[in-house]
N, C-alpha and C positions, 0 to 999 in steps of 0.2 A: 644874648643868644650865642655869641662866640664862645663865652665861658662854658655854657651848657654843652656846646659841641665838643670842646676840648675834653670835658669830663667824660662824655660818652665814649670818646676814643681812647681813654686810658683806664677805665674802670669797668665794673660789671654790676649786676643786680641780683638780689636774692628774693625770691617770692615763693609762695605756697599757700596751702589751705589747711586749716586746723579743724579736725573732726574728733568725735569720740570713737570708742571701739566699735560701735554699731554703725558708724557712718553718719551720725547726725552732726550738722554744722554747729560750730561753737563760736558765736560772735563775742566781741569784747575780750578776747583772750590777749594776754600780754606776751609779746614776742620780742626777744632781745637778741641782736646779732653782735658778737664780740670778736674783734680782731685779736687772734692769739698772740701775734707778734708785738703789737703796740698797746694792747689792752683797751683800744678805742671801742666804744659800744654805742649802738643806736637801738631805740625801743619804739615799737609801734603797737597799735591795737588792731585786732582783726575786725573787718567790717561785718555787715549783716549777712554776708555770704561766707564768713569765716576766712576770708582771704587777707593776706598781708603782702607788703612789698617794700624792699629797701633798694633805692636807686642810687647810682653814683657811688658805689662802694669800691674802696681800693682793693686791688687783687691781693690774694693771700689766703691763709687758713683762718676759718671762722668757727665759732662755737655758737649754736642756736639754742636758746632757752625759751621754752613756752610754759606759761603758768596761767591757770584758770581756776576759779573757785570750785571746789568739790572734786578736783582732779589732781593726780600726782604730777609734780613738776617734771617736765620732759627736757633733758639736756642731750643735745646731739652734737658730737665733736667730729673732727675729720672732714669738715666741709671746706673744700678748696675752691675758691672763686678764681676763675681765669679771666683773661682779658676779653671784654665784650660778651661775656657769658651771662645768660639769664638762668641762674641756677635755681632749680625748682626743688624745694624742700617741703614736702607735705608731712604733716604730723598727725598721729592718732593718739590722743590722750587716754590714759587709763584712769578709772575711778580711784580716788584716793583711798588707800587702805593702810596696811602695815608698812608698805613701801612708799615713802614720801616722795622719792625722786627716782625717775627712770632714766638711766644713762644709755645712750646709743652712740656707737661709732660707725658712721656711714657717710660716704661722700654723696654729693648731689649727682644726678644723672648727667653724663656728658653728651647725651643725645639732644640736639638742638630742635626743639618743637615750637619755638616762638617766631623764628624768621626763616626765610628761604636762602639765607646766606650760605655760600659754598666757599670753604677755605680750609687751611691747614694751620694747626697750632703747634708751636715749638716751645715747650716748657724748659725749665732750667736743666733737667736731666738730658733732654734731647740736644740742648745747646752744648752740653759737655761731651756727649757720646758721639754725635754725628760728625763726620769729617768736614772741616771748613777750609781745607787747603792750607798751604804753608803760610799764607798771609793772615790766617785766622780771622778772615772777614766774616761777620755774621750774615752779610748779604748772600753769601754762597749757599745758605740754607734754602733759599728759594728754589734752587736747582733740584732739590730732592722732593719737591711738592708735586702732586699729580697735575697734569696739564701744563707744566712749565718746561720749556725747552731752551737750551742754550743755542747761541748762534752757530750756524753751519759753517763749513770751511770757506765758502765763497760769500758769506754775508759780512757786512761791515757794521761795526758797533758805533751807534750814534749817540749813546748816552754815557754820562759820567758814572764812575764807580763800578757798576755791573750792568751787563746787557743780557736780558732774557725776554722771552716771549711767553705770555700767559694765555693759553687757549687761542693761539694764533694772533694775539694782539700785537701792536707795534711796540718796539723796545722803548720808544719815547712816551708810551702811554701808561707807564707804571707810576704809582703815587707812593712816595717814601715819606714816612713819618717817624719822629722820635718823641715819645711822651705826648702824643697827640698833636705835635707841632710840625709845621711844614719843613721837610728836609729834602726838597727838590732843588736841583741845580737850576739857576735862573736862565742860564744860557742854552745848554744842550739837553736839559732834563737829566734824569738819573739821580742817584743819591749824592747829596752835597757833602755831608760830614761822614768821614770813614768810621766804621765800627769794627775795629780789629781786636777788641778785648771782649770775648764772650762772657767773662766773669762779671762784666758790668751790666749785662742784660738779664732781666728777670723772665721775660717772655716775648715771643714774637708771634704775631698773628698775620698770616698771609691770606687775604681774601681775594679769590680769583673770579667770583661771579656773584650776582644778585646782592650788590652792596646795599646796606641799610641806609637810612636817611642821612646820618651824620657824615657819611663819606661822599666825596665828590671829586672835582678837579680833573681826574683822568678816567679813562674808560676801560683800562685793561685790568690791573691788579692793585691792591693796597698792601704795602709792606709796612706794618705798624709795629715798632719795637718800643718796649717800655723798660726803663732802667730800674735797678733795685733801690730799695729804701731801707733805712735803719729800723731797729726795733729795741725792745727792752734788754736784749741779750747782745753782747759783743760777738761779732763773727766777721770772718774775713778769709782771704785766700792769697796765695802768692804763686808765681809761675816764672819759669825761665825756659825759653826756646832757643836752641842753637842750631846753626847750619853753617857749613863751610865747604870749600871746593873739594875736600877729601870725600865728602858725602855725595857729591854731584857727578853726573855723567855729562858727556859732551853732546850737544845737539849738532845737527848737520851744519848750522850756521857757524857754530864754534869750530868745527873741523875745517870749514872753508876759510876761516880766519887764521888757521895754522895751529890751533890747540889740539891736544890729545894726539900729538904726533910723536911716537916713541923714537923716531930717528932724528928729531930736532936737536940741534946743538945748544938751544936755549932751554934751560931747565923749566922755566915757567910755561913753555909751550908743550911739554910732554904730558900734561894733565889738564883737567878742566880749568877754565878761567878762575883767577883769584876771587874768592868771596869769603867774607866773615860776617855772618848775620847773627844778631842776638836780639831777642824780644824778652824783656823783663818787666815785671809789674806786679800789681796785686790790688786787692780791695779791702776795705775795712768799714764796718758800720756798727752802730750801737746807740745808746741813749745819751743825751745831753742832760735832760731833766726827765726822769723816769715817768712813763705814762703820758708825757706831754710833748717833748721835743726830741727829735732823733736826727742822726746824721748818717750819711753813707758817702764814701769817697772811693774813687778808683783812679789809678794812674798806670800808664804804660809808656815805656821808652823802647823805641825800636831803632837799633843801630844796624845799618846794612851797608857795608863797604864791599863793592864788587867791581870787577873788571869783566864786562861782558861783551859779546859780539854786537856790533852796530850795523849800520847800513853798508851794503855792498855796492861799490861803484865799478861799472864795467867800462873799459876803454882807457885804463890808466897805463902809462908807459912802464914797461918792465925795466930791469936793470940795464939790459942791452939797449932798450929804447932811450933811457936816460943818458947813456953814454953818447948816443948819436946826437941827441939834442944839445948836450953840453959841448960837444966838439964842434958842431956846425952852427949853433945859434945861441950858445950860452951867454953871450954878452948882451943880448936883447933883453930889455926889462921884463917883458911878458914871460919869456921862457925862463929867465932867472927866478922869477916869483913862483912859477910852476914847479921848478926843480927844488926850490927851498921849502915850500909848504905842502907839496904833494909827494908822499913816499912812493917807492916803487911798488908795482903790482906784486901781490903775493902768489898769484896763480896765473900762468900764461894761458890765454884762450885760443892762440893760433891766429888771431886777427892782427892786422897792422894798419898803419896810416902813413900816407906819404906827404911830403912838402917839398917845395922847390925854392932854391936860392940861386938866382941867376939862371944859368942853363943847366944846373945840376939838380937831380931829384934824389931825395933821401927817404928811406923806409924806416919807420919806428914800430917795433913790435909792441903789442898791447896785451893787457891782461886784466884781472879783476882785483880790487882792493876792498877788504872788509875791515871796518874800523871797530872801535871799542868804546864803551861808556863806563863811567863810575858814578856812584851816587851815595848819599848819606841822608837819612831821614829819622826824625823823632816825632812821637805823638804823645799826648796826655789828655785826660779828661776827668775832672772831679765833679761830684754831684752832692747836693745836700737836700734834706727833706725833713718836714715836721708834720704833726697831726693836722694843723692848718697848713696845708702843704704848699710851700713855695719852692719850686724846683728851678734850679739854675744849672744849665749845662754849658761847660766851657770846653771848646776844642781848639788845640793849638797844633799846628803842623808846620815844619820847615824842612827844606830839602836843598842840598847842594849837588848840582849835576855838572860833570866835566866831560867834555867830548875829547877823546884821545884816538885819532886815526891810527897811530902806531905807537909802540912803546918808545921809539926814538924821537918822536916829534915833541916839541915843547908843549906843556899843558897850558890850556887857556880856560880857566874856570869861569863858570857862569852861575850866579846865585839866583835861586827861585824860592821865594818865601810866600806861604799862604797862611792866613789866619781866618778862623771862622768862630764867631761867638754868638750863641743863641741863648735867649732867656725865655723859656716857655711861660705861659700865663699861669697864675696861681691855680692850684687844684685843691679842693677841700671836700 
């Protein structure tokens, strides 16, 4: 049963009815569905009502061939099967005459008449054309679907990866899947594995209401992404995305930290915070053994070096306040540690604090201090597939994050490394 459920979440079905030109039912007609990319084919006979059905078919382009005694062979191409689609291809055979084969180029109807499922489908073209923000995250596509809303200014994100509400549902009630396998964060919900390479994804199906039987777990929406697979022809892609501080503007937080100040004597403070970001990668797929075994691989490396504004601390001594502390209590260990590790406030707030030493009282002017952060991260994901499909998805991500309150303070690096490896069940 688990295998059947996985197949249903990563495939589609092709069905229809075979009749003659006058509408009479044709039983025992031979129907063949051939995958144009892999040349994989399946054959079935129509039943007593002239109906046929192919279940658990891999998504992609198909050619439908119908043959019956006394009738011309019917060949219909251009049938594109989408994720979880029940493609209906009805055929009307013509009596055999001078023309032995009838060729038709027509896709199956996209209108869903078999289930009450409500959702949005993103095919390869929409994945390429729709904006997915500078992080190129495929999950951002959900924000362009009807009924989906992003968090408001006063709402808090409780889920990993992306936070959105589908038809008023909780942000923790969305179900994320890759190739039919669970992709939910075990701790706080949301997506566990990042998908920042749209070239890896063949199709995304976002179901927002009336889920069919194979889906469960959560009550809000189902975000199901399937990765591409290889075929008899070699194909691939390559990309390079670049961003740096010369292309960025300053936020209010950056300005409070002292950036974008044309009057600054420090050159790095006259423009946006330092940043050099590069995303490079590509995909390649093709045959290992023609008509039998295929491969598809994708890799992405993401370098992001940046110095950005961090947390603002209010109540930090200004330069004048540090002078008072140094002169009056600089020999005390607590005050010496404060002066050593906490830089002076960048912006005076007009507030002050007082302290007493003996019978004397001293006033320390205070202000606000905004720190900075820097980070570096890389990601990669390969995938392989064959006709007896064994899919393996490997995701690797590491990041180094350094907290830098000011440019003058010694850097104290901290390493954060995350690895996630998933092996979806076989599909066939």
